N, C-alpha and C positions, 0 to 999 in steps of 0.2 A: 728756620728763618722766620723772624717775626713780621707778621702782615703789616704793611705800611698803611698808616692811617691818614687819609686826606683831611686836611684842616677845612673847617666850615667857615666860609667868610661870613661876616657881620651882615646884617640887613642893610641895604644901600639907604643913604639918607634920601628919603622921599619928601615931597612937598608936605608941610604941615597941613595943608587943607585937604590933601588926598588920605592920609592915614592917621593924622593927629599924632604923630610920633617924630622923634629927632634923636639923633645919636650925637653926644657931645664929647670931644676928646680934649682932655686937660692933662697937666702934668701929674696929677693924683690919680688918674685913671680915666677909663672910657665908660660912660654912663649912657644907656638907651632909655629914654623916657616915652612912656605911652600915656595918653589921656583917655579916661572913660567919662563921656560926657552925654547928657540927654538921656534918652531911653535905650536900654540895652536890648538889641534886636536879636530874636532867636530863630526859630524855624520858619516863621512868618515874616515877610518883608512889610515894614511899617510904611504908612503914607510918606510922600515926598516931603511934606511940610513939617514933619517931625524931625527934631534934632535926634540922631540915633548913633550908637556906637555898634557897628557891624562885627559880631563876635567871631562868626565863621570865616569871613573874608579877610579881616584886618588883624585882630588881636590874636587868635589862636596860633596862626602861622607865625607872627612876630615873636611871641613868647617862646615858642619852640626853637626859633631860629637864634634868639639871644641866648638861650641856655647853652647852645651848641658852639656859638661863635667864640673863638678863642681871643679875638680882638676886643671882646666887650667884657667888663669887669663887674658891672651891676646893673640893676633895673630900679628905675623911679617910676612909680604909678600915680598919676594925678587924677583925682576923682572930684567929679561934680555931677552926680547922676540923680535921677528920680526913681531909679529902679528899672524893672523890665522883666524880660523873660527869666524865669527861675532856673531852668536847666542850662541856659546859656551863661547866667551869671555864675552858676555853681562851677560849671566848666572852667571858665577863665580863673576863678579863685583856686580851683585845684591845681591848675597849671602853674600859678604863681606861688602856691604854698609848696609845690614840689621841686621847685628850682634849688640847685646847689649854690648858685652865686647869690650875692648879697641882694636883698630886695628891701625897698622902703615904700610905703604908701603915704600919701598926704591927701587929706580930705579938705577941698575948697568949696565953699558954698554949701553943698549938701552931699550926703552920702546916704540916700533914703533907701527903704526896702531891701531889695537884693543887693544894694551898694554896701550893706553892712558886712557881708561875708567878703566882698572884695577888698574892703578897707582893711579887714583884720588878717587877710591872706599872707601879707608880707611879713618878713621877720620883724621889722619894726614899723609901727604904724604912728602916723601924726594926724592931727587935725587942727585947722585954724580956730582961733578963739571965736571968730564970728560965724563959723560953720554949724551946721545942725545935722541930725540924723533921726530918721523916722524909723521906729521899730513898730511893726505890727504883724498880725498873723496873715499867712498866705491867703490869696484869693485867686479865683479862677474866673475866666471870661468864657461865654458860650453857654450852651445848654447843659443843665446839671439835672441828672435823673435822682429823684428823690428816694434813693434806697440807702441803706446803712453803708454799703460798700463805697459810695461816693464820698462820704464823710471820713471813712477810714482811709482812703487814698489821699484826702487833703491832710489828714493827720500825719501820715507817713512824709509827705513832701514837707510839712512844717518840722518834722523831727530831723529830716536831712539837714535843713537850714540851720536849726537850733544846734545840733550836734557839731557842724562845722564852726559855728561862731564861739561857741564854748570850748572847743578844742584848740582854737587859734587865738584866744584872748584871755583875760583873766576873770572875766565876769562868771558869775555863779549862775548855774541853769535856772535855779528858783528865781533869781533876780531878773533874768531875762524872760522868763515866762510871765512874771508879773507885770513887766513893761509892755510885753504884747498884748495882755489882756486888760490893760488899763482903759477905763471907759469915761474918765472925767476930763479928758484933754481934747480929743479930736471931736469936732462937731458931728461929722457924718461917718465916722469910722471909729474902729477900736485899735488903741495902740498909744505909743508915746513919742513925743518929739523931745529930743535932748540936745542941749548945747555942746560946744567942744569941750569945755571944762567939765560938765556933767559926765560926758563920755570918758574922760580920763579918771574921774573919781570913781566911778562904777567898775572900772577895769575893762571897759571894752576897747578903748584906744590907749596906746602906751604913753603918748606925750601931747600936749598942746604945743604947737610949733608953727613956724613959717617955712617958707621955701629953702631959706639958708639953713635952718636947723635940720630939715630933712637931708638936704645935700651934705651937711657935715657929717651927720650919722652915717650916710651911705658911703662916703669916701673913708670914714674911719673904719667901716667893715671890709672895704676893700683893701685897705692897707694892712689890716691884721690877716686878711687871707693871703696876701702876697708874701707875708712874713713867714708863711708855713712852707719851708723849702724842704724838699726831699734830698738827702744826702745818700748818695750810693757809693759803694767802694768797687774800684775797677777790678777786672779779673786778673788772676796771678798768671804766672807763666804756662801753668796747664790749661788755661782758659776757663778756670773755675773762679768764681768770686771768693775773695778772701774773708776770713773771720773778722768780725769787728774788733779792733784792738782795744786794750784798756785805755780809757779815757781819763787823762789827769791821774793816773795811777790808781783809779778806783778798783776795788776787788770785784771779781766776777758777780757775787751775788747782788751787790749795788748795780752793776752794769746790767744785769738781767732785768731788774726791776725798772730801770731807766728805759730799757728796750721796750718793755711792756707799756710803760707810760707813753712812750712816743709813738705808739702804734705801728709796729713793725710791718713793713711790706716787702714782698719778694720782688727783686729786681728783674726787669724784663731785658736786661742788656747782657746777661751772662747765662750760660747753659747750666742745668742742674748738676750738682756735683756733691760729693760728701761735706764739702766745706760751707754748706748751707749758704745759698745765694740769699743774702739779706740786705735790705736797706731799711732805714728808719727815718721817720718824719720828724723834723725838728719843730715843735710847736712852741707858740708863745703865749 
């Protein structure tokens, strides 16, 4: 007997002031929207006067719940951040990148520092024409011991960030490294500030657009995902699932190719038997 799976409910609609998120229900689908603003808080709690995004308490549980919630179809990420804790930012970015549901990000105002991996983590990324992104090498606060191991540690952190950015965008590693090491733009730092259109031109962001553009893309992804319906065949009189019949008189070689192209799945609704429990997914 198949184990009954309990549906995971969607996150409750909380006050925007509490979590900076909201769930919108429309005829085209249900979208959960999260905002990443100010400074991303990591293991250390920042002063009360700082505008922060609390990754551990707010975002990480929300993203995990959205992925499991059956009544949520997609995720919209709105970014206006100056950066913050590297490991917290990468943790959020990895969660977004690992989701199976449609995800879209939109950079508004700024997506600086560790906000760059967060922007490219979604399946489709947008940036406002007036927004900007700062790309610079990693830095560290606190005491630094002047030994080679300390600089090797910083280099490894930088490699983790760079690998994620290049792995989830179209920018070339050499181009990204050149932007990080630029010395002619920032007065008291090393790096580059790029506008929204420049971010698209170098392949860092997919498109320059507005909120309506991001929502239209997200709903389109949701509709295409809903169109992928699984067709299964009921069991025969012996309790075994039937073989897939010929479709439109197609010969078996063509049918086998169609089954392979449609990503065959075994049905959980019928017991195993010689007639090969099969179901295939109709894709668009």
